[in-house]
C-alpha positions in Angstrom: 109.9 55.1 218.9 111.3 51.9 220.2 107.7 49.7 219.3 107.4 50.6 215.9 111.1 49.7 215.0 110.1 46.6 216.5 106.9 46.3 214.4 109.1 47.1 211.3 111.8 44.7 212.0 109.3 42.0 212.4 107.3 43.2 209.0 110.6 42.8 207.4 111.0 38.7 208.8 107.3 38.5 207.4 108.0 39.6 204.2 110.9 37.2 204.0 109.3 34.0 205.0 105.9 35.1 202.5 108.6 35.1 200.1 110.3 31.6 200.7 106.5 30.2 201.0 105.5 31.7 197.6 108.5 30.6 196.0 108.2 27.5 197.3 104.6 27.0 196.2 105.6 28.1 192.6 107.8 25.6 192.4 105.7 22.9 193.8 102.8 23.0 191.7 104.4 21.0 188.9 105.6 18.5 190.9 103.6 18.0 194.2 100.1 20.4 194.1 99.5 19.1 197.6 102.8 20.6 198.8 102.0 24.0 196.8 98.5 24.3 198.2 100.0 23.9 201.9 102.7 26.5 200.8 100.5 28.9 199.3 97.6 28.7 202.3 100.8 29.4 204.8 101.6 32.6 203.0 98.2 33.8 202.9 98.0 33.6 206.5 101.4 35.6 206.4 99.9 38.0 204.3 97.3 38.2 206.7 99.7 38.6 209.7 101.9 41.7 207.7 98.7 43.6 206.8 97.6 43.4 210.7 101.5 44.8 211.9 101.0 47.4 208.7 97.8 48.5 210.3 100.0 48.6 213.9 102.6 50.5 212.3 100.3 53.2 210.3 98.5 53.6 214.0 101.5 53.9 216.1 103.0 56.7 213.6 100.1 58.6 213.8 100.2 58.6 217.3 103.9 59.3 217.7 102.9 62.6 215.4 100.6 64.1 217.4 
């Protein structure tokens, strides 16, 4: 139970960072396309990491149920 809460907290942190990066990418789109691309790339990497965490949380919940 403690481990799954740790993953959930990490997921929230990653989501917050992801939203910040997406907002930066959107704001830079008109002024500096290179910075926009960098922010978007970092956001995509974070999204991938978030999906891994979501998978781990799901597996932990399944294990705890059985």
